[in-house]
N, C-alpha and C positions, 0 to 999 in steps of 0.2 A: 307466644302462648298467652291465652287469656288468663289473667289472675283469678277470675271467677271461677272458670273451668277448673283451673289448677287446685283451687282451694276445695271445690267440691269433690274431686278425685282424691285428694289427700284425706278428707273427711271419710269418704267411703273406705278407703284402705285402712285408716285408722280404726273404723269401727268393725273391720273384719269382713268386708265385701270382697269376694273373689272376683276374678275376672278372666276373660279370654285373652289370647295372646294376639288377637287381630290388630290392625291398624285402621280405625281406633279400636281399642278393646270395648268389650260389653261388660258391664259390671253386674253383680248381683243386685237386683232392686231390693231396698229396704222396705218397701210398701207391700210386698207379698213373699210367700214362701218360694224363693227363686233358686230353684236347684240348676237350671240352665241360665247362665247370665243373660239379661235382656235389656239392660239400661245402658243408654248411651249418654255421655256427658261430653259435649263438643264445644270447641271454641268458636265464637262468634265475632262478628266485626266489632270494633271499638271496646274490645275488652270484656264482652259480654259473654254468656254461656247459654247453651240450651240443654235440657233435660228431657229424655223421652224414654218411656218404657214401652217395649215392643210387645208385651204380653196384654195387659188390660188397665194398668194403674195410670191415673191422671197425673199431670205435672204437679198439681197441688198435692195429691197424696204422697208423691215421692218426697216433696219438699217438707211435708208435714212430718213424715217418718224421720227426716233428717234434722227436725227441730229448727227449720228455718223458714223464711218467708220468700215470696218471689222477688224481694229486693236483693237477695243474694245471686240472682242471675245477672245483676248490673253491677253490684258492689260486693266485694268479699268482706265478711266481718272481720273485725279487728282480731278477735280471739283465735289463736293458733288452731289448725284443724285437729291435731291431736287432743288439745285441751277441750275443744268443742265435743269431740266424740266421746271423751272420757267423762265430761259433765252431764251430757244431755241424750245421748243416743243409747237406747236400750235393745236395739234389735239383736237377735241371735240368727245368724245366717246358717242355712244348711250346708253340708259339704258341697263344694262345686262338682258338677257332673258335665263333663265335656262330650259326653257321648250324645247321640242325636236325641232330641226331644222325642219322648214317647217310645224310646228304646225299650226292649224287653217284652213287648206286647206278643212278639212272634217267638219268644223263648231265647232270643238271642241279645247279646249285649253289643251295641254299635259304638265305636269310638271314632272321634274326629282324627283323620290321618294327614290330609293336605287340602289345600286350596289353590285352584288354578285360575288365574285372572284371564278374562277375555276383554281385552281393552281395560279402560278405567272404570267401566260401569257394571260389569257383571263378572261373575265367577262361579265355578263349579266346585263344590266341597266334596271330598271323598270320605266316606266313612267306611270302617272295616269291621265285620263282625268277629266273634271270636272262633268261629268255624272258617274263617278266611274269605267269606263272601264280602264282596264290595257293593257299595250304594253310592250314587251320585245324586247331590242335590243342588239346584241352581239358586244363587241369591243375586240380589240387585242392591247396588249403593244408592241410597235415597239422597235427597237434596241436603240433608244434614250430615252425609257421610257415613251413615251407619248402614250395615249389611243386613237385609231384610230377605225373608224366604221368597222364592219364585222369581220368575222373569218379569213380573209386573207389566204384562201386555206386550212385550217384545217377542219376536218369534225366532227360534233358534237359527233359521235360515238368514236371519239379518244380523247376526252377531259377527263380529271380527274373528279371524282366525287366532288360535292360541299363539301368543308371542308374536303377533302380526307386525308390530312396530319394529322389533329387532330384526325379523325376517327381511323386512322391506330394506333396512340398512345393509343387510348381507347381500341382497340382490344387487344394490347399488354399488356395492364393492366387487361384484363379480364372484362372490362366493357360491359353493354349491349349497342347495336347500334340500334337506331330507324331509320328505313327506311321508309321516307315519300315522298310526290309527289312535294313539292314545296320549294323553297329556304325560303319563308317567314315562313313556318312551322319548317324548320330547325333552323332558327333564334330564333324562339320562344321557341323551346325545348332547344337550346344551351344556351338561357338566364336563363334557369332555371337549369342549370348545367349537362344537359343530352348530351350524344353523339348522334348526328343525321347527316343524310346525305340524298341527293337526286342526281339525275342524270339530265343532260342536255337533253331536248327533250320532256319532259311532258309524259302524261299517254299513248300517241300513240307510243312512242319509247323508252321503258326502256332500258338502255344500260346493257343487261344481261351479256355479256362478262366482262365488267369492274365491275359489281356488284359481279359476282362469284370470280373474281380475289381478290377483296378486302375482301369480307365476307366470304370467306372460313375458317372455323374454329372459326367463331365469334358467339356470341349469339345474335340473331337479332330478333327485334320485327317489323314487317312491319304494318305500319298504313296507309291504303289506304284511298283515297278520297272516301266517300260513294256515288258514283254516277256510272252509268254503264260504263263509261271508265276507272274510277279509279279501280272499282272492277274487270274488265277484266284485267287490268294491274297487279293488286295484284296476279291473279291467275297465269299469266306468270312468274311473279317473284318467287312465290311459287314452282312451277315446276322446275324453274332453280337452286334454292338454297337448295332444299329438301335434297339432298345427299352431300351437301358441307358445310352448316352451322353447328356449334356445337348444336345449338338449333335454332328453328324457330317458332315464334308464330305470330299470326294475331290479332291486336286489332283494331277493327272496330267502327269508330265513328257513331252516329246517322245519319239517311238518310239525304244527302245533306251536311254534315259537313265534315271537313278534320281534320288533327292532331292538328292544331293550334286551332280549335274551341273546340276539345275535352280537349285539355290542359287547356283552358280557363274555361270550364264548369265543367270539371270533373278531376282535377289534380291528385286526388288519382288513377286514372286509370295508371298513370305512376309512382306511389308510392311516389307521392308528397303531400304536405300539400295544403289547400286551399288558401294559399297566392298567389295573382296574381302579375305579374310584368307588368311594362309599356311596355315590349317588344311586347306583344300580342295586345296592343291597338294602337301602333304607326305604324304597318306594315299591313295595309289592304292587302287582297289577291289579 
């Protein structure tokens, strides 16, 4: 860990800056009224640090608000972070809001619910409104390691499958692979020790090329959402994998249900006991 980055993070914490729970976290920027944390403080080679505000503040503006110079990015001051914050920093941070930036404009409040990684560079973040509606937002990890909004020029069809690396290991071990329609269903199945995956894009755009590439020679159980779009998507996937998978079965949930619902109500359909886990309760669709 860079001592300079550690010192800066400690100063932010001591001055009252709130942060997200991501890895790495984003802090409230001291140079603007930062309700949604937008400041990254990252370890760099040779003990150095980098500071970047993803809203509009320059590095110099951030450092000025912390009452330090650019020298701090290379050498931490001798003064302890808590003492530095007590003596010099006068910023008053607003309460941290982990809802989606701009939330409330449509009359609803959106709260961060989960983040689903697609490889090491991309993830889709799920937000939930107070009325139960969900919203998915893509983020890309930049070269400094911070998550920024959007796919940054990448196409959804070029993304890896969800948990693709783990699924590839399962295929190599001869395990059954469950192919479902949502990240929350994958998480529910993985929470019970099963190998599962999905694709980016939903029922309207199954990534057939990527699915064929990964699942050729695999034992696949397709568990579609039992609604018209889900069943139509399942048929496209069956046609694509029919001549490539080592075996291909379809496990259809009751009408209106998905793989997670089926796992909750009938775990024996997956060869499991009736014991339920908290995974299926904590991740609404």
